[in-house]
MIMIVO-285462 format. One record per residue (C-alpha): residue in three letters; residue number from 0; x, y, z. Coordinates in steps of 0.25 Angstrom, whole numbers. Layout:
ALA, NUM, X, Y, Z
...
end
This chain:
UNK, 0, 217, -384, 816
UNK, 1, 207, -372, 814
UNK, 2, 205, -371, 829
UNK, 3, 220, -370, 831
UNK, 4, 221, -359, 821
UNK, 5, 210, -351, 828
UNK, 6, 218, -352, 840
UNK, 7, 230, -347, 833
UNK, 8, 222, -335, 828
UNK, 9, 217, -332, 842
UNK, 10, 230, -333, 848
UNK, 11, 236, -324, 838
UNK, 12, 225, -314, 840
UNK, 13, 227, -314, 855
UNK, 14, 242, -312, 853
UNK, 15, 240, -300, 844
UNK, 16, 229, -294, 853
UNK, 17, 238, -295, 865
UNK, 18, 250, -289, 857
UNK, 19, 241, -277, 854
UNK, 20, 237, -276, 869
UNK, 21, 252, -275, 872
UNK, 22, 254, -264, 862
UNK, 23, 243, -256, 869
UNK, 24, 251, -258, 882
UNK, 25, 264, -252, 877
UNK, 26, 262, -238, 881
UNK, 27, 272, -237, 893
UNK, 28, 286, -242, 895
UNK, 29, 283, -252, 905
UNK, 30, 273, -259, 896
UNK, 31, 283, -259, 885
UNK, 32, 292, -266, 894
UNK, 33, 281, -276, 898
UNK, 34, 279, -279, 883
UNK, 35, 294, -281, 881
UNK, 36, 294, -291, 892
UNK, 37, 282, -298, 887
UNK, 38, 288, -299, 873
UNK, 39, 300, -306, 878
UNK, 40, 290, -317, 883
UNK, 41, 284, -317, 870
UNK, 42, 297, -319, 863
UNK, 43, 299, -333, 869
UNK, 44, 285, -338, 866
UNK, 45, 286, -334, 852
UNK, 46, 300, -339, 850
UNK, 47, 294, -352, 855
UNK, 48, 283, -352, 845
UNK, 49, 294, -348, 834
UNK, 50, 303, -360, 837
UNK, 51, 291, -369, 834
UNK, 52, 287, -361, 822
UNK, 53, 300, -363, 815
UNK, 54, 300, -378, 816
UNK, 55, 289, -380, 806
UNK, 56, 280, -390, 815
UNK, 57, 267, -395, 811
UNK, 58, 254, -386, 810
UNK, 59, 246, -392, 821
UNK, 60, 258, -390, 831
UNK, 61, 261, -376, 827
UNK, 62, 247, -372, 829
UNK, 63, 246, -378, 843
UNK, 64, 260, -372, 846
UNK, 65, 257, -358, 840
UNK, 66, 243, -357, 848
UNK, 67, 250, -361, 861
UNK, 68, 261, -351, 860
UNK, 69, 252, -340, 855
UNK, 70, 243, -342, 868
UNK, 71, 256, -342, 876
UNK, 72, 259, -329, 870
UNK, 73, 246, -323, 873
UNK, 74, 246, -327, 887
UNK, 75, 260, -322, 889
UNK, 76, 255, -308, 884
UNK, 77, 245, -307, 895
UNK, 78, 257, -307, 905
UNK, 79, 262, -293, 900
UNK, 80, 258, -286, 913
UNK, 81, 266, -295, 921
UNK, 82, 279, -295, 913
UNK, 83, 292, -289, 918
UNK, 84, 298, -277, 913
UNK, 85, 309, -279, 903
UNK, 86, 320, -268, 906
UNK, 87, 328, -269, 893
UNK, 88, 321, -262, 882
UNK, 89, 331, -264, 871
UNK, 90, 332, -279, 873
UNK, 91, 317, -280, 873
UNK, 92, 316, -273, 860
UNK, 93, 325, -284, 854
UNK, 94, 316, -295, 860
UNK, 95, 304, -288, 854
UNK, 96, 310, -289, 841
UNK, 97, 311, -304, 842
UNK, 98, 297, -305, 848
UNK, 99, 291, -298, 836
UNK, 100, 298, -308, 827
UNK, 101, 293, -320, 835
UNK, 102, 279, -314, 836
UNK, 103, 278, -313, 821
UNK, 104, 283, -328, 820
UNK, 105, 271, -332, 829
UNK, 106, 261, -325, 821
UNK, 107, 267, -331, 808
UNK, 108, 265, -345, 814
UNK, 109, 250, -343, 812
UNK, 110, 251, -337, 798
UNK, 111, 259, -348, 792
UNK, 112, 249, -358, 787
UNK, 113, 256, -361, 775
UNK, 114, 269, -366, 782
UNK, 115, 271, -381, 780
UNK, 116, 275, -389, 792
UNK, 117, 284, -401, 790
UNK, 118, 274, -411, 797
UNK, 119, 271, -416, 811
UNK, 120, 279, -410, 822
UNK, 121, 289, -420, 828
UNK, 122, 285, -425, 842
UNK, 123, 297, -419, 848
UNK, 124, 293, -405, 845
UNK, 125, 282, -406, 856
UNK, 126, 293, -408, 866
UNK, 127, 300, -396, 860
UNK, 128, 288, -387, 862
UNK, 129, 289, -390, 877
UNK, 130, 304, -388, 877
UNK, 131, 301, -374, 871
UNK, 132, 291, -371, 881
UNK, 133, 300, -374, 892
UNK, 134, 311, -366, 885
UNK, 135, 301, -354, 884
UNK, 136, 298, -355, 899
UNK, 137, 313, -355, 903
UNK, 138, 315, -343, 893
UNK, 139, 303, -336, 900
UNK, 140, 309, -338, 914
UNK, 141, 323, -333, 909
UNK, 142, 317, -321, 903
UNK, 143, 310, -317, 916
UNK, 144, 323, -319, 923
UNK, 145, 330, -311, 912
UNK, 146, 320, -299, 913
UNK, 147, 321, -299, 928
UNK, 148, 336, -298, 927
UNK, 149, 337, -289, 915
UNK, 150, 341, -275, 915
UNK, 151, 355, -268, 914
UNK, 152, 364, -280, 916
UNK, 153, 378, -279, 921
UNK, 154, 382, -291, 912
UNK, 155, 379, -283, 899
UNK, 156, 391, -275, 901
UNK, 157, 401, -271, 897
UNK, 158, 396, -268, 883
UNK, 159, 405, -263, 871
UNK, 160, 400, -254, 860
UNK, 161, 406, -245, 849
UNK, 162, 403, -230, 849
UNK, 163, 407, -220, 839
UNK, 164, 410, -205, 839
UNK, 165, 411, -194, 828
UNK, 166, 426, -189, 827
UNK, 167, 423, -178, 818
UNK, 168, 426, -186, 805
UNK, 169, 422, -200, 808
UNK, 170, 416, -209, 819
UNK, 171, 425, -216, 829
UNK, 172, 421, -229, 835
UNK, 173, 425, -233, 849
UNK, 174, 422, -245, 858
UNK, 175, 415, -242, 872
UNK, 176, 412, -251, 883
UNK, 177, 399, -250, 892
UNK, 178, 400, -256, 906
UNK, 179, 391, -256, 918
UNK, 180, 397, -256, 932
UNK, 181, 391, -263, 944
UNK, 182, 386, -250, 949
UNK, 183, 378, -249, 936
UNK, 184, 387, -238, 930
UNK, 185, 388, -238, 915
UNK, 186, 402, -236, 910
UNK, 187, 406, -232, 896
UNK, 188, 420, -236, 893
UNK, 189, 429, -232, 882
UNK, 190, 443, -239, 881
UNK, 191, 444, -241, 896
UNK, 192, 439, -227, 900
UNK, 193, 425, -226, 906
UNK, 194, 420, -214, 898
UNK, 195, 406, -214, 905
UNK, 196, 401, -219, 918
UNK, 197, 390, -210, 923
UNK, 198, 378, -219, 919
UNK, 199, 372, -227, 930
UNK, 200, 361, -237, 928
UNK, 201, 351, -234, 938
UNK, 202, 341, -245, 935
UNK, 203, 347, -258, 931
UNK, 204, 334, -263, 925
UNK, 205, 334, -253, 915
UNK, 206, 344, -253, 904
UNK, 207, 350, -239, 903
UNK, 208, 355, -231, 890
UNK, 209, 369, -235, 886
UNK, 210, 376, -224, 878
UNK, 211, 383, -228, 865
UNK, 212, 385, -214, 860
UNK, 213, 400, -211, 863
UNK, 214, 397, -196, 865
UNK, 215, 385, -198, 874
UNK, 216, 394, -208, 883
UNK, 217, 404, -197, 885
UNK, 218, 395, -184, 886
UNK, 219, 381, -187, 889
UNK, 220, 375, -187, 903
UNK, 221, 361, -188, 908
UNK, 222, 357, -181, 921
UNK, 223, 345, -183, 930
UNK, 224, 339, -190, 942
UNK, 225, 335, -204, 945
UNK, 226, 324, -209, 953
UNK, 227, 322, -224, 956
UNK, 228, 333, -226, 946
UNK, 229, 326, -219, 935
UNK, 230, 328, -206, 928
UNK, 231, 319, -196, 934
UNK, 232, 317, -181, 932
UNK, 233, 324, -172, 923
UNK, 234, 336, -177, 915
UNK, 235, 346, -169, 907
UNK, 236, 358, -173, 898
UNK, 237, 372, -167, 898
UNK, 238, 383, -168, 887
UNK, 239, 397, -166, 890
UNK, 240, 392, -161, 904
UNK, 241, 383, -150, 898
UNK, 242, 368, -151, 899
UNK, 243, 362, -154, 885
UNK, 244, 351, -143, 883
UNK, 245, 337, -148, 886
UNK, 246, 341, -163, 885
UNK, 247, 333, -172, 894
UNK, 248, 320, -173, 901
UNK, 249, 311, -178, 912
UNK, 250, 310, -192, 917
UNK, 251, 298, -197, 925
UNK, 252, 300, -203, 939
UNK, 253, 299, -217, 932
UNK, 254, 311, -213, 923
UNK, 255, 303, -210, 910
UNK, 256, 305, -198, 901
UNK, 257, 294, -188, 902
UNK, 258, 291, -175, 896
UNK, 259, 300, -167, 886
UNK, 260, 314, -173, 883
UNK, 261, 326, -169, 875
UNK, 262, 334, -181, 872
UNK, 263, 347, -184, 865
UNK, 264, 347, -193, 852
UNK, 265, 354, -206, 853
UNK, 266, 365, -202, 845
UNK, 267, 367, -188, 852
UNK, 268, 382, -183, 852
UNK, 269, 390, -171, 848
UNK, 270, 387, -173, 833
UNK, 271, 372, -177, 836
UNK, 272, 366, -167, 845
UNK, 273, 351, -171, 843
UNK, 274, 340, -171, 853
UNK, 275, 326, -177, 853
UNK, 276, 315, -169, 860
UNK, 277, 301, -173, 864
UNK, 278, 292, -178, 875
UNK, 279, 292, -191, 883
UNK, 280, 279, -196, 890
UNK, 281, 283, -207, 901
UNK, 282, 295, -211, 893
UNK, 283, 289, -211, 879
UNK, 284, 292, -201, 869
UNK, 285, 279, -194, 864
UNK, 286, 275, -182, 855
UNK, 287, 284, -174, 846
UNK, 288, 299, -177, 847
UNK, 289, 310, -168, 840
UNK, 290, 325, -169, 837
UNK, 291, 334, -157, 840
UNK, 292, 347, -157, 832
UNK, 293, 356, -145, 834
UNK, 294, 344, -137, 839
UNK, 295, 336, -140, 827
UNK, 296, 323, -147, 829
UNK, 297, 320, -159, 820
UNK, 298, 305, -164, 822
UNK, 299, 305, -179, 825
UNK, 300, 291, -184, 827
UNK, 301, 280, -189, 836
UNK, 302, 280, -200, 847
UNK, 303, 266, -205, 850
UNK, 304, 260, -208, 864
UNK, 305, 267, -222, 864
UNK, 306, 281, -216, 861
UNK, 307, 281, -220, 846
UNK, 308, 285, -212, 835
UNK, 309, 273, -208, 826
UNK, 310, 271, -200, 813
UNK, 311, 281, -192, 805
UNK, 312, 295, -192, 811
UNK, 313, 309, -186, 808
UNK, 314, 320, -195, 815
UNK, 315, 334, -193, 816
UNK, 316, 343, -205, 814
UNK, 317, 349, -211, 826
UNK, 318, 363, -207, 822
UNK, 319, 359, -193, 818
UNK, 320, 371, -183, 820
UNK, 321, 377, -171, 813
UNK, 322, 383, -179, 801
UNK, 323, 371, -189, 800
UNK, 324, 358, -180, 800
UNK, 325, 349, -192, 796
UNK, 326, 334, -190, 798
UNK, 327, 322, -200, 796
UNK, 328, 308, -195, 792
UNK, 329, 296, -204, 792
UNK, 330, 283, -208, 799
UNK, 331, 281, -217, 812
UNK, 332, 268, -224, 815
UNK, 333, 267, -229, 829
UNK, 334, 282, -229, 831
UNK, 335, 285, -236, 817
UNK, 336, 291, -230, 805
UNK, 337, 281, -230, 793
UNK, 338, 281, -225, 779
UNK, 339, 293, -218, 772
UNK, 340, 305, -213, 780
UNK, 341, 315, -204, 774
UNK, 342, 330, -203, 778
UNK, 343, 336, -189, 778
UNK, 344, 351, -184, 779
UNK, 345, 353, -170, 782
UNK, 346, 339, -167, 777
UNK, 347, 340, -175, 764
UNK, 348, 333, -188, 761
UNK, 349, 342, -199, 759
UNK, 350, 335, -212, 762
UNK, 351, 323, -218, 768
UNK, 352, 312, -229, 765
UNK, 353, 298, -234, 769
UNK, 354, 293, -241, 781
UNK, 355, 281, -250, 781
UNK, 356, 268, -244, 787
UNK, 357, 265, -249, 801
UNK, 358, 252, -257, 802
UNK, 359, 251, -263, 816
UNK, 360, 239, -272, 813
UNK, 361, 247, -280, 803
UNK, 362, 257, -286, 813
UNK, 363, 256, -294, 826
UNK, 364, 263, -284, 834
UNK, 365, 259, -271, 826
UNK, 366, 273, -271, 821
UNK, 367, 279, -274, 807
UNK, 368, 280, -287, 800
UNK, 369, 291, -294, 808
UNK, 370, 292, -306, 799
UNK, 371, 303, -300, 791
UNK, 372, 311, -298, 804
UNK, 373, 307, -312, 809
UNK, 374, 315, -318, 797
UNK, 375, 327, -311, 802
UNK, 376, 325, -317, 816
UNK, 377, 339, -323, 816
UNK, 378, 344, -308, 815
UNK, 379, 335, -304, 827
UNK, 380, 341, -314, 836
UNK, 381, 355, -308, 833
UNK, 382, 352, -294, 838
UNK, 383, 363, -289, 847
UNK, 384, 360, -287, 861
UNK, 385, 364, -272, 860
UNK, 386, 354, -270, 849
UNK, 387, 344, -258, 852
UNK, 388, 332, -263, 844
UNK, 389, 319, -256, 846
UNK, 390, 305, -261, 843
UNK, 391, 302, -249, 834
UNK, 392, 315, -251, 826
UNK, 393, 310, -265, 823
UNK, 394, 296, -260, 819
UNK, 395, 302, -250, 810
UNK, 396, 309, -261, 802
UNK, 397, 298, -260, 792
UNK, 398, 306, -254, 780
UNK, 399, 302, -258, 766
UNK, 400, 306, -254, 752
UNK, 401, 318, -246, 748
UNK, 402, 326, -239, 759
UNK, 403, 338, -230, 759
UNK, 404, 344, -230, 773
UNK, 405, 357, -223, 779
UNK, 406, 368, -231, 785
UNK, 407, 369, -231, 800
UNK, 408, 381, -222, 800
UNK, 409, 376, -212, 789
UNK, 410, 382, -198, 790
UNK, 411, 388, -187, 781
UNK, 412, 401, -195, 778
UNK, 413, 394, -208, 778
UNK, 414, 381, -207, 769
UNK, 415, 378, -221, 767
UNK, 416, 364, -226, 764
UNK, 417, 358, -240, 760
UNK, 418, 347, -242, 750
UNK, 419, 339, -255, 750
UNK, 420, 325, -262, 751
UNK, 421, 317, -266, 764
UNK, 422, 307, -277, 765
UNK, 423, 299, -279, 778
UNK, 424, 309, -271, 785
UNK, 425, 321, -279, 780
UNK, 426, 332, -275, 770
UNK, 427, 330, -282, 757
UNK, 428, 337, -284, 744
UNK, 429, 348, -275, 740
UNK, 430, 354, -264, 749
UNK, 431, 364, -253, 743
UNK, 432, 373, -244, 751
UNK, 433, 375, -230, 746
UNK, 434, 385, -219, 750
UNK, 435, 386, -205, 748
UNK, 436, 399, -199, 751
UNK, 437, 396, -185, 753
UNK, 438, 382, -178, 757
UNK, 439, 382, -170, 744
UNK, 440, 385, -182, 735
UNK, 441, 373, -184, 726
UNK, 442, 376, -199, 723
UNK, 443, 377, -210, 732
UNK, 444, 387, -222, 730
UNK, 445, 383, -236, 732
UNK, 446, 394, -243, 740
UNK, 447, 387, -255, 746
UNK, 448, 376, -264, 748
UNK, 449, 371, -278, 747
UNK, 450, 358, -287, 748
UNK, 451, 348, -292, 758
UNK, 452, 341, -305, 758
UNK, 453, 327, -303, 753
UNK, 454, 321, -312, 764
UNK, 455, 330, -310, 777
UNK, 456, 336, -297, 774
UNK, 457, 350, -303, 776
UNK, 458, 362, -297, 769
UNK, 459, 366, -306, 757
UNK, 460, 377, -307, 747
UNK, 461, 387, -297, 744
UNK, 462, 387, -284, 752
UNK, 463, 395, -271, 752
UNK, 464, 394, -264, 766
UNK, 465, 399, -251, 772
UNK, 466, 407, -251, 785
UNK, 467, 400, -246, 797
UNK, 468, 408, -233, 797
UNK, 469, 408, -230, 782
UNK, 470, 410, -216, 778
UNK, 471, 417, -207, 768
UNK, 472, 431, -210, 774
UNK, 473, 428, -224, 778
UNK, 474, 423, -231, 765
UNK, 475, 423, -245, 770
UNK, 476, 414, -256, 764
UNK, 477, 413, -271, 767
UNK, 478, 410, -281, 756
UNK, 479, 406, -295, 757
UNK, 480, 394, -305, 757
UNK, 481, 382, -308, 766
UNK, 482, 375, -321, 768
UNK, 483, 362, -321, 776
UNK, 484, 366, -308, 782
UNK, 485, 380, -313, 786
UNK, 486, 393, -309, 781
UNK, 487, 401, -320, 774
UNK, 488, 414, -323, 767
UNK, 489, 424, -311, 764
UNK, 490, 421, -297, 767
UNK, 491, 430, -286, 762
UNK, 492, 432, -272, 768
UNK, 493, 434, -260, 758
UNK, 494, 439, -246, 762
UNK, 495, 438, -235, 751
UNK, 496, 436, -245, 740
UNK, 497, 448, -254, 744
UNK, 498, 448, -268, 751
UNK, 499, 454, -266, 765
UNK, 500, 449, -278, 773
UNK, 501, 439, -288, 776
UNK, 502, 438, -303, 780
UNK, 503, 429, -315, 780
UNK, 504, 416, -319, 787
UNK, 505, 412, -334, 790
UNK, 506, 401, -339, 781
UNK, 507, 393, -345, 792
UNK, 508, 394, -335, 804
UNK, 509, 398, -322, 797
UNK, 510, 409, -320, 806
UNK, 511, 423, -314, 803
UNK, 512, 434, -325, 800
UNK, 513, 448, -325, 796
UNK, 514, 457, -312, 793
UNK, 515, 450, -299, 793
UNK, 516, 454, -284, 790
UNK, 517, 444, -275, 796
UNK, 518, 443, -260, 797
UNK, 519, 442, -252, 809
UNK, 520, 429, -245, 813
UNK, 521, 434, -231, 810
UNK, 522, 441, -235, 797
UNK, 523, 442, -222, 788
UNK, 524, 452, -215, 779
UNK, 525, 461, -210, 790
UNK, 526, 460, -222, 799
UNK, 527, 461, -235, 790
UNK, 528, 462, -245, 801
UNK, 529, 460, -260, 799
UNK, 530, 461, -273, 808
UNK, 531, 467, -286, 803
UNK, 532, 465, -299, 810
UNK, 533, 458, -312, 810
UNK, 534, 444, -317, 814
UNK, 535, 440, -330, 820
UNK, 536, 425, -333, 821
UNK, 537, 422, -319, 820
UNK, 538, 432, -314, 831
UNK, 539, 445, -307, 830
UNK, 540, 457, -316, 834
UNK, 541, 472, -315, 834
UNK, 542, 480, -303, 829
UNK, 543, 473, -291, 823
UNK, 544, 480, -279, 817
UNK, 545, 476, -265, 816
UNK, 546, 481, -258, 803
UNK, 547, 480, -243, 798
UNK, 548, 483, -235, 786
UNK, 549, 482, -220, 785
UNK, 550, 478, -220, 770
UNK, 551, 472, -231, 761
UNK, 552, 485, -231, 752
UNK, 553, 493, -235, 764
UNK, 554, 496, -249, 770
UNK, 555, 489, -253, 783
UNK, 556, 499, -253, 794
UNK, 557, 497, -261, 807
UNK, 558, 496, -252, 819
UNK, 559, 489, -260, 829
UNK, 560, 482, -273, 833
UNK, 561, 482, -285, 843
UNK, 562, 476, -298, 846
UNK, 563, 462, -304, 848
UNK, 564, 461, -316, 857
UNK, 565, 459, -329, 849
UNK, 566, 447, -334, 857
UNK, 567, 440, -321, 863
UNK, 568, 444, -311, 852
UNK, 569, 447, -300, 862
UNK, 570, 459, -292, 861
UNK, 571, 471, -297, 869
UNK, 572, 486, -293, 871
UNK, 573, 492, -280, 865
UNK, 574, 485, -271, 855
UNK, 575, 487, -259, 848
UNK, 576, 474, -252, 845
UNK, 577, 469, -239, 837
UNK, 578, 462, -228, 843
UNK, 579, 447, -227, 839
UNK, 580, 450, -214, 832
UNK, 581, 462, -218, 825
UNK, 582, 466, -211, 812
UNK, 583, 478, -206, 805
UNK, 584, 478, -193, 814
UNK, 585, 476, -201, 826
UNK, 586, 484, -214, 826
UNK, 587, 482, -218, 840
UNK, 588, 484, -232, 845
UNK, 589, 483, -239, 858
UNK, 590, 492, -250, 863
UNK, 591, 489, -260, 874
UNK, 592, 484, -274, 879
UNK, 593, 471, -281, 879
UNK, 594, 467, -292, 889
UNK, 595, 454, -300, 886
UNK, 596, 450, -289, 876
UNK, 597, 452, -278, 886
UNK, 598, 463, -267, 886
UNK, 599, 472, -269, 898
UNK, 600, 485, -263, 904
UNK, 601, 493, -252, 897
UNK, 602, 488, -246, 884
UNK, 603, 495, -234, 876
UNK, 604, 491, -225, 865
UNK, 605, 500, -221, 854
UNK, 606, 499, -211, 842
UNK, 607, 505, -214, 829
UNK, 608, 507, -200, 822
UNK, 609, 508, -204, 808
UNK, 610, 504, -217, 799
UNK, 611, 516, -226, 799
UNK, 612, 523, -221, 811
UNK, 613, 530, -232, 818
UNK, 614, 531, -224, 831
UNK, 615, 519, -222, 840
UNK, 616, 518, -211, 851
UNK, 617, 512, -215, 864
UNK, 618, 501, -205, 868
UNK, 619, 494, -211, 879
UNK, 620, 489, -224, 887
UNK, 621, 486, -230, 900
UNK, 622, 481, -243, 906
UNK, 623, 468, -252, 907
UNK, 624, 465, -261, 919
UNK, 625, 464, -276, 916
UNK, 626, 450, -278, 923
UNK, 627, 441, -269, 915
UNK, 628, 451, -262, 905
UNK, 629, 448, -248, 910
UNK, 630, 458, -237, 910
UNK, 631, 466, -235, 923
UNK, 632, 477, -226, 927
UNK, 633, 484, -215, 919
UNK, 634, 479, -214, 905
UNK, 635, 482, -205, 892
UNK, 636, 470, -207, 883
UNK, 637, 470, -202, 869
UNK, 638, 458, -193, 866
UNK, 639, 448, -198, 855
UNK, 640, 451, -186, 846
UNK, 641, 466, -188, 847
UNK, 642, 473, -185, 834
UNK, 643, 487, -180, 828
UNK, 644, 482, -165, 830
UNK, 645, 476, -166, 843
UNK, 646, 483, -177, 852
UNK, 647, 474, -177, 864
UNK, 648, 475, -187, 876
UNK, 649, 469, -188, 890
UNK, 650, 478, -190, 902
UNK, 651, 472, -195, 915
UNK, 652, 469, -207, 924
UNK, 653, 459, -218, 924
UNK, 654, 453, -226, 935
UNK, 655, 445, -239, 931
UNK, 656, 442, -232, 918
UNK, 657, 438, -219, 924
UNK, 658, 445, -206, 922
UNK, 659, 450, -200, 935
UNK, 660, 457, -188, 939
UNK, 661, 463, -178, 929
UNK, 662, 463, -180, 914
UNK, 663, 470, -171, 905
UNK, 664, 468, -169, 890
UNK, 665, 482, -167, 883
UNK, 666, 487, -164, 869
UNK, 667, 499, -173, 869
UNK, 668, 506, -166, 857
UNK, 669, 506, -153, 864
UNK, 670, 506, -159, 878
UNK, 671, 495, -149, 882
UNK, 672, 484, -152, 892
UNK, 673, 470, -149, 885
UNK, 674, 461, -151, 897
UNK, 675, 460, -158, 911
UNK, 676, 448, -166, 916
UNK, 677, 446, -171, 930
UNK, 678, 439, -184, 933
UNK, 679, 433, -189, 946
UNK, 680, 441, -200, 953
end
């Protein structure tokens, strides 16, 4: 037994040494890709070990199995120089997250001397070992085939996502469709109209950037040259056809950024004209980088030779914009946040907390303690395919102690913060939600909160939550109960302190069931819109009504709705829908038909001038084709900014979703032509 234990130790040391060797080889992009591919191989091996570890088999067999698998692990690590490239970095990051968990599990097998096993292993378990080995070999072959065929896949499209844009007083959300044509042209489609179709996928093995910022989709273009399907030479950016001053930089002949660059932040738009300026070395950020906001320089920090943030940093939030000037101050060590970090809004400290220090020698991968993450392995498996998870984000999940954090949608009219405790990077115990109505207010008001399970960090018990778009004129909260992180039983929806909707969740699956009253995404004081209908097994079915009231003391009036298919839960038949920017001064509706969840045939747009009017005035419309639900023929489109004081429409022609010929902007009240645009046929 002692000899077996010694083999355990030797295998573990070999594994740790090899892991350390890998880290020294991660100084170039190609080696990172090799590491990712190697990690996918390790994932299956360690998963195999984990399957047996969970079965509480006897000590002798566990030791034999553990030694065998660790030796396999060490042997596989020597193949790194022969591994294929993995072209999908985002997907690889998610796999790496799981691999760290399972590697921690493997390590723990050799640390759990105190675990009591139930007795001798049953004879059938040996046969099961061979079955798992066979499955592992099959998985390896499938993985190799997957990697050879992976890249930018046609079958991944179309994809639907939700974008939002600032209207001057509130955010308006709208649905967009991204499609990939056979000629590798990326199309962005809004309500049957192709609003962007200039992006071409040059190299199908490399996943291109997909824009999700609505203004960038409309206005941003990058211009430069390609060589061997890679960006080379000088590239510049334009906005609404005008060159952005100094934005861009140089690419090497193998498509890597090099030298001085001026880049747009991810959230760049009219209300967030922020740039990042610094230097690239063979695709890696190095040295001093700064932010440029309204021609004011904000010192960022230093990237080391490996492209990692190091030392003191000032970071702008990912959603930084004119009404949400949030800045984080703190320290990085080898790309990991350490020590105290402060959150400031418009220069005033309003939050922050502590990160544990980074000690590589304490952990198998030179990372933080992933045992806490391992306990949530079921949650890891449920990550959505579209999640953009980075290894750095995972390594930074080492918060501890008291934290005051800001809501994702924090801005001047939505100053919401959360106050609670972290332990091992997980929320723990009581969390309170606070709201400050105005910037100058001295006192915050507690408006929500609940508790997290001490062991697994699941939400438990009674909770009061805020709607995603909570702000001063949309004070919507949700009240109900959690069990093991899942919503159960009755949940109520309140607006401005009064119950307005809600429904029930199934106790087992936490899916919506029965009758529900839901609020529209943009619900606020001048657009109090609700949806009334039924859920079956978490899907909308049958008749759903759209109701509206102009003031909270009025009765809701039905102004739209239609049918959902009983099986597929897609829209069918005749529907009356509301415009994305519907409110009391812009009561625009659309009438038409759905087939298999897609708009088809003739659709008309109407305006109701006043609340309660029985008569609607037709202001536009046109037709969708049945094959792809794209706009065709003559159309009169309602402009996004349409309202009672500025009734603007576009009159023109479509061909397969593309505008062609002459398009006129018309003010329909005065019957005036405001402008003319010519589109290529």
